[in-house]
N, C-alpha and C positions, 0 to 999 in steps of 0.2 A: 504493500500500500504506500503510495507516494504521499509525502507530507503535504497538507493543503496549502495552496497558494504558491507552490514552487514552480517556476518555469523550468523547462527541461534545459539542463546545461549541456555543453558539447559532450560527445560520447566519452572522451578521455577524462571527463570530470563528472562522472555519474554521482548523484546524491544517494547516500545509503538509505535504505528503507528502514522503517521502525515498526516494532510490534505495537498494536494499539493499546495494550493494557499492561501496566506494571504495578505491582503491589506497593502502595505508599509506605507500608511498614518496612519494606525492604529499603526504601530510600532513607527512612529514619535510622535504620540499622547501619547503613553505610556511613551516614553522618556521625552517628554515635561512635563508631569505630575510629573515624578520623579524629574526633574530639578527644578520645582517650590519649592519643599520641600528641595531639596539638590542641590543648583546651581553648585557645583563643583564635582558632582558625575561622576567619570571617565568613568565607563561603559556606562552610559546614554549618555554622550557627544560623546563617540566613536561610539556607535551604531547609534545615530541620524545623526552624520556626515556621516557615511557609508550609511545610508538610503537616505540622501539628495543627495549624489553622484549618487546613483542609480536612483533618480528622475531627475538628471541633474541640480539640484540647487547647483552649485559648490561654489558660493560665500557664501551662507549660510553654506555650509559644512566647508568652511575655517574659518568662525566665530566660529563654534563649536570647530574646531581643535585648534584655537588660545586660546580659553578658557581652553581647556584641557592642552595645553602646558604651560599656566600660572600657572596651578595647579601643573603640573609635567613637569619640563623642560627637562627631559630626556626620555620622553615617546615615544618609538619607533613607536608605532602604530599611534600616533598623527601626527608625522612628515611624515609618509608614506602616510596617508590619505590626508594630506594637499598637499603633492607633487602631488598625483593623481589629486586633484582638480585643482591645478595650471596648470598642464599639459593640462587638458581639456579646461581651459580658455586661453590657448596659452601663459601663463606666464612661458616660458620655463626656463629662468634663475632662477626664484624662485623655480620651480619644481626641477631643478638640485641641488640647494642649500639644499632643503628638503631631497631628496634622498641621497645626500652625508652625511647629518647628520645621517640618518638612518644607513648607512654603517659604519660610525664612531662608532656608538653605538653597532651595531651587524654586524660584517663582514660576517656572514653567511646568511644574509637576501637576498635570491635569487631574490625575486620579485623586491626589490629596485634596485638591480644591473641591471636587465633587463629593468626596467623603466628608470633608468638614461641613459643606453645605447641608448634607443629609443630617449630620449631628446637630447643627444649629437649628434646623427645621424641627427636630425632635425636642429641642429646648424651648421652642416657641420664638426664637430669634429669626423671624421671617425676613426682615430686612437684610440681616447678615447672610442668611441662606441664599436669598436672591442675588446678592452681590457676588457670592462665591460661585453660584451656578453660572451667572453671566460671565464671570472671569474664566471659568473652566470651559464654557462653550466657545469663547473667543480663542482660547489657546488651542482648543481641540481642532479648530479649522475645519469643522464639519466632517472630520474623519470618523468612521464608524468603529467605535471601540467597544469591546465587551467590558462594561464597567462593573458588573457584579462579579465578585470573586477574582477581581483583577489585581494582581500584585505587580506594581510597576517598579522595576529594578533599575530604572534609567541611571540613577546616581548611586548605586549600591556601594561602590568602592571609592567614591569621591571624598576627599578630605577637605575640599574647599568648593564654594559655590561657583556656578557659572553665571556670568552676567553678560548681557548684550550691550556692547559699547557702541561707539560711533560707527556709521556704515563704512565698510571696507570697499576699495582701498582709499587711503588718505593721500591726496595728490598735491595739496597746497604746501606752503612753507613747512618743511619737515623739521621738527625739533626732536633732538635726542633727549627723551625724558624717560626715567626709569622709576619703577615702583620700589620703595625701600623695604628692607627686611623680608624679602621674598626670594631668597637665593636658593632655597631647597625645593626640589620638585616633591609633590606628594609621594608617599611611599608606594601607593597603588593608585592606578588610574585606569578607567575603562579604556582609554585610548592607548595605543602603542606609541610610546614616546620615541620620536625618530632617533636613530643611531647618531652618536656624536659624529658630526660630519666635518671635523677639523681638517684643514688642508693647508700645508705650509707652502711657502713660495721660495723658489731658488732663482737666482739670476742665471741667465744663459751666458756663461762667460765667453763662449765662442763668439758672441756678438761684440765683446769688448776689446779683445786683443787680437782679433784675427780678421780685421777689415782687409779688403782687397788691396793689392799693391798697384801703384801706377808707375808709368815710365816717363822720365823726362829726357828729352834728346839733347845731348851736348857733344858726346864723343861716340866712338865706335862701341864702347861698352855702356849699355843703358844703365842709368842710375835708378834703382828700385827703392822707393821710399814707402815704408809701411806707416800706417796711421796708428798711433798708440792712444792710450786712454786720455792723455792730456789733450791731444789734438781733437778729440771728440767734443771738447768744450769750446772750440773756436766759434765765434759768432760772425755773422756777416758784418763787415766793417761799418762803423758809424757813418763815415763819409761815403758818398756815392761814387762807385767805381764805374766808369763808362769806357767804351772803346774809343771815345773821342776825348782829346786832351785840349784844354783851354789854350788860347793863343799865347798868353804870358808864359804858361808852363812849357809850351812848345819852344818858345824863344830861349827860355832858360836851358832846356835840354840840348837844343841845337848848339848853343854856345859852348857846350862841353865837348863837341866833336873835335878830335885831333886835327890839326892843320893839314897834315900830310894826306888825309883821305877826304877832305871836304868836297872834292869834285867827283867822287866815285860813289854813286848811290849804293852799289852792291856792298862796297866795303863799309859804308856808313851803316847799312842794315845789319851787317855782321857784327859791327862794333856795338850797336845798341843791343843786339841779341846777347852778346857776351856780357854786357853790363847787367842785363836782365837776369842772366843766369847767376851772376855773382850775388845779386840781391836775393834771388830765390834760395841760394845756399845759406844765406843768413836768415831765411824765413821771413824776409820783408817782401811779402807777396804783392802788396799794393805798389811798391816801387818797381818790382819786377814787371808788373802789368804795364806800368807807364813806359818802361824801356822797350818792352816787346811791341807796344802800340806804336812807338816812334819808329822802330825798325820797319813796321808794316807801312808807315807813311812813305818811306823811301823805296820800299819794295813790297807791294801788296801781296805778293805770292811767296814771301819768305817762309818756307815750310816750317823750319824750326821755331820761328817766332810765333806762328799761329799755334803750333802744337804745344809749345811750352807756356804760352799765355793760357791755353785751355787748362793746362796742369795747375797754374797759379789760381785761376778762377775756381777750380775744383777744391783746392786747399782752403779757399775762403768760403767754401760751401755754396758757391754761386753756380749751381749745377747746370742751369739752363745756358748760361754764358759759356761754360766749359763745353757743353755738348755742341753748341753752335760753332765754336772754334775747331773742335775735333771733326765735325762734319765738313767744315771748309778744308781741313787738312786731308780728309778722305777724297774730296773733290780734286785736290791737287795731286794726290798719290793714292789711287784706289787699291794699290797692291800693298800698302803699308799695314802690316798686321797690328803694329802697336797703336795706330790711330783707332782702329776698331776696338782693340783691347781697352784703351783708356776711356773711350766713349762708353764702352760697356760698364766700366767701373762707375762713371758718373751717373749712368742710368740706374745702376744698382743702388747707389747712395740715395738717389732721388726716389727709389722705391718702384721704378719701372723694371721689374725683374724680367718680364718677357723680352723687352727690348735689349736688356743687358745680356741675357742668354743668347739672343740672336747675334749680337756683336761678338761675344766670346766665341761662338761657333764659327763666325767668319774669320776671326783671327786664327783659330786652329786650322781652318781650311787653307789659309795663306801660309801658315808656318806651324806645322804639326809637331815641331820639335821642342816647343816651349812648355815646360811643366806648369808654369803659373797660369797659362791660358786655361788649362784643364781645371786647375784648382779653383779659379774664380768662377768658371762656369758651374762647377759643382757647388760652390758656396751660394751662388744665386739660386740654384735649384733647391738647395737646402732651405733657403728662406721661403720658397714657394711650397715647402713641405713635400717636395718630390724626392724623398729620402733615398729610395733605391736607385733612382737615376743619378743622384748626387754621388753615391758611392762609386758608381761606374766611372765617373769623371775623376774622383780622387784616386781610384785604382790606376788610371792612365798617368796621372801626375806622378804617382809613386814609381811607376814603371820607368819614367824618364828621370826621376830624381829620387834615389833611395833615401836621401836625407832631408826630404821636404817636410819640415816640422809641422807646418799648418795643415798639410794634407792628411798626415797621420792624426793630428788633433781633431780636425773636423770630421774625418771618417769615423773616428771613435765616437764623436758626438752623434753621428747618424746611427751607428750601431746601438748606441744607448737609447735613442728614440725608438728603435725597433725592438728593444728589449733583449738584444743579443749582448748580454753583459760580458761574456767571456771575450768576444772579439773586441768589444769596446775597451776593456781593460788592457788587452794585448796592445792595441794601438796607442792608448795613453802612455803605457810604459815605454813603447818605442819612441814616442814623441819626447818623453822625459830623458831618454838616452841621447836623442839627437840634440836637444837643448836642455842640458842638466840644470837642476835646481830652479825650474820655472814654477813660481808659486801658483800660477793659473792652472798648469797641468796637474800639479800635486793636489790642488783643491778639487779639481774635477774627478780625480781618482778617488778622493775621499767621498765625494757625493755619490759616486758609483758604488762604493763599498756600503754606504748608508742605505742605498736603495736595495741592496742585496742583504740587508740586516747584518752585515759584517761590521758591527759597530766599533769594536776594538781596532780593527784595521782602519776604519774611517778616521777615528781619532788620531791614529798614528800619522796619516797623511795630512790632516789639517794642522797638526802640530809641526810637521816638517815644513809645511808652507809658511807658517807663521814664524818659524825659526829663520827662514830666509828673508821674509818681509813682515815685520811686526805691525805694519800699517795696512795689511791686505784685508780689507773688509769682508770679501766673500768667504775667506777662510774662517773668520770669526763667526759669520752667519752659519756656515756649514757645521762648525763644531758646536755652536749653540743648539742646532737642531738635534744633533746626536745626544747632547746632554739632556735635552728635553725628553727624548725618547726613553732614556734610561732613568728618568725621574730625578735627575740632578738639576732641579729647576733654578736654584740660585746661581749655579755656574752657568746655566743656559742664559739667564738674564744678564749676567756679567758680560758674556760674549756678545749678545745682541746690543747691549749698551755700548760696547767698544765699536762694533760695526757702525752704529748710529753716530757715534762721536766722530768717526772718520768720514762717513757720508750721511750728514744729518738730514738730507732731503730724499733719502732712498726709501720709498714706501714698503719695499720688500722686508727690510730689516725691522721697521717699525711694526708692520703687520705681524711678523713672526714673534716679536717680543709680546705683542698682544695675546697671541695664542699661548705663549708660555705663562703669562699672567693669568689667563683663564684656567690653565692647568693647576695653578696655585690658588684657585678660587678667589683671586683678586679681580672681581668682575668689573668694578668701577674703573680700575686702572687699565684693564684690557680694553674696555669700551673707549677710553680716551685714546689709546694707541690706534684702534681701528678708525676712529674719527680722523685722527691725524693722517693715517695712511690714505684714507679716502680723499682728504683734501689735496693729496699729491697725485692720486690715481683714482679719479672719481668713477671710472668705468670698469673697475676690476671686480669680476663676479665673485672671486674667491674671498675677497675682503668682506663683501656683503654677506656671503654665506657664513663666515666665521663670526661676524658681528651678530647675525641672526641667532646663532647658537648661544652666544653669551646672553643676549636679551631673553631667550627662552629660559635659560637658567635663572635669570632675574625675574621671570614671570611677567615680563613686559611683552606680551604676545602681540599687541597691536603694532609696536615698532618692529618687532621681529618679522611679522608678516610683511611690512613695508620693505625690509631688507631683502627678503626672499623674492619679492616682486621685482626689486631692482636687479637682483641676481639673474632673474629670468629675462630681463631686458637685455642684459649684456652677455648672455650665454644662450646656448641652445636649450629648448625646453627639455627637461629631464625628470625622471621619476623621483630622484632624491629631493630636489628642490620643491617639486610639487607636493611631495609628502610632508616636507617640513612646513610649507605654508599652510597646507591643509590642517595640520595639527594645530598650528597657532589659531587659525580661524575657528576651529572646533572649540578650542579653549576659550575663545571669545564668545561662544554661543552662536556663531554665524555658520550654522550647520549646512545651509544650502550652498554657500560659497565653498565650504570645506568639501562637500560632496562633489562639486564641480572639479576641484583640484584632484581629488582622489580618482575621479572618473578619467580625467586626462592621464593620470599616472598609469592607470590600468590599461588604457588604450596603448600606451607606449610599452607596457610590460604586463601582459594579460595574466601572469602568474605571480604578480607582486603581492605577497601575503600582507605586507604592511598596509598597502593602500586598500586592499579588499576588506581587511578586518576593520580598519578605521572608518571606511565608508559604511560598513555595517553598523558600527556604533552610532554614527551620525544619523543614519536612517532610523535607527531605534529611537534616538533622542527626539526626532520630529514626528514620531508616531507611524513611520512607514515600516511597520513590523514585518510585512511579507517581503519587502525588498531587503530588509536587514537579514531575514532568514536565508534568502538566496546568497547573500554575501558570506554569512557565517558558514553555510553549507559548503561553499566553495573553499573557504579556508580549511575546514575540517578535511575535505578531500585532499587538498594540497599538503596538509600536515599528516597525511596517512592515518587519519582518525586518532591522532594523538594530541590534538589541541584542546586542552582543558578549558581555556578561556572562551574559545569559540563555541564549544558545547554549552558552557554555562550561559553565555549571552544569547545563544539561540534558544535555550530553554526559557530564558526570560521573555523572549519575543513570543514563543508559543504560549507562555503563561498569559501574556497580555491579550492574545486573541482568543483565549479560552480553550486552547488545545492542551488540556491539562495532562493527558497521558503522554503526549510527545514532550511536554515540558519536563515531566518527572523523569522520563527516559534520558533526556539530555543532562539534567542535574545529576542523575546517577552516574552517567558516563564521565562527566566532569570530575566528580569526586573519585571515581575509580582510577582515572588517569593521574589525578593529583596524588593519590595514595601510592601508585607505582613510582611516580617521580620522586616522592619523598623517600621511599625505601632505597632507590638507587643513589640518591644524594647522601 
């Protein structure tokens, strides 16, 4: 016999059938056995009290309710059952007192409102009775409930009341406010509390010290100049740099031309080019551009001046001007591989990776013997997340140059992204042999060890990195993460503090310190760090996610829900975030909105027990008992009939729709599973 109201689930998720009749004395015996081993077991006390009421043993039921309420003074279900028993015994005043307590804890408890109305009617308080009936009917939303013998368990295990706050979501000026003295979650809750979803941040060091190299033409041996971390901070010059030079400046520069070449434009161009190159070597790129521009006034097709002016523009981060000059150089010499190569680098820095890859491919076509051409093509592919394709380019680079440090380093980073930690470690170690004592490489090996849970090895590499460079912030950050993992929170905070001292505007380090503070239960301090991190990186979904977790722990569910909404804006829709936001909305009493989130999560992951179970709880709270039964039935199936909570909650739903035999069967199964679990543990 199929349980009433259940729609048929897919064949792989068949709902188990139930026998229509189970002896209620057997249920009482099961509960009694449980209570011998665990006298304060809330579920057992509640179920046995419910069973005694069904048998008409109201005084015995009251004794169980009293015991339950001694254990949990705000247990809504306990007060409701005791009220029902008192009403049956004719103790109307005591019943009204119990039902009033229920409604003070849960203003949406429809059955308590109906029950109190009935008691007030018996007392002759018709005005009060009418008020309660009206209130109950409004809350009932015209749903057909079996109100006689209905035991509403909606808030059986709640230790705090739900209240409906402002409508969600909050969109105007968002203020970080928190509720005080609410840092501990209730010991038990109908809802499954989302798993701690902390996620730490690592800097991608390959983006810091391994920018592409460009070539500057001056002699037969090209000069390769790599960009280091300091050069990344160069800003566009405050003065405007143009390819046109003012008349006074032209006259001043012309006056510098040596007398013996004044009548030879070619020699004048060469001379200005040489002056430009000298300025470039001193990193005076503005002056270099002026000299190169003067060279082009005397010879508009002076290839080296056009090429090297492009190089200087690139160093000043004026990438469009650099690309323009390299394009002109290509027009003058379409077979020059370095012109394509350098233009590719400017495209890369500008973020036009497709055009960069195209130019690197052309440079390889023109000169397949240059290892750097392959490396930079691979590096651009890596930025496009074309990881396997990038590895092929790094392979070619290494074939041509067995000591190409950056190729080993970046190939290692690619293997790491693919989860091939053995190959990644091998390449990092080779890179460390090629360029010994590089703190960046040692730090990345440490990060790799951390990801493989080889924490002692990770600490060794971070320590080695810091021994070489005591001001290398990424190593402090990496070591701090390891200390956090092993519970050395004070040491972790010290390392994060040091990283922040070195790089005060780095949101990664500030965020990670916030996570550490959260692990130390210093929620207010953690919140301040997350707020600071967001002020520096306002679109980072991981920061919003971890801030949401702290706010949940502080029971500021409204602000937490806002954080999860922001996380969804800046990341792809995913089950974890939807579950987290759904939980917060349910805690706010916004069950319809919570159900919408859980439904989206289930659409993404049809067997997500967390979402299905909590949707069942929300459906139960709004009186959609048959929908809740469907959800709990699916959870029971997915848990291989071992989900005590799902059985218990489904039993409560059957109880609410008057299917008492099915309710008793589920209560019994819940206790049976709970007994087995207790014996195992």
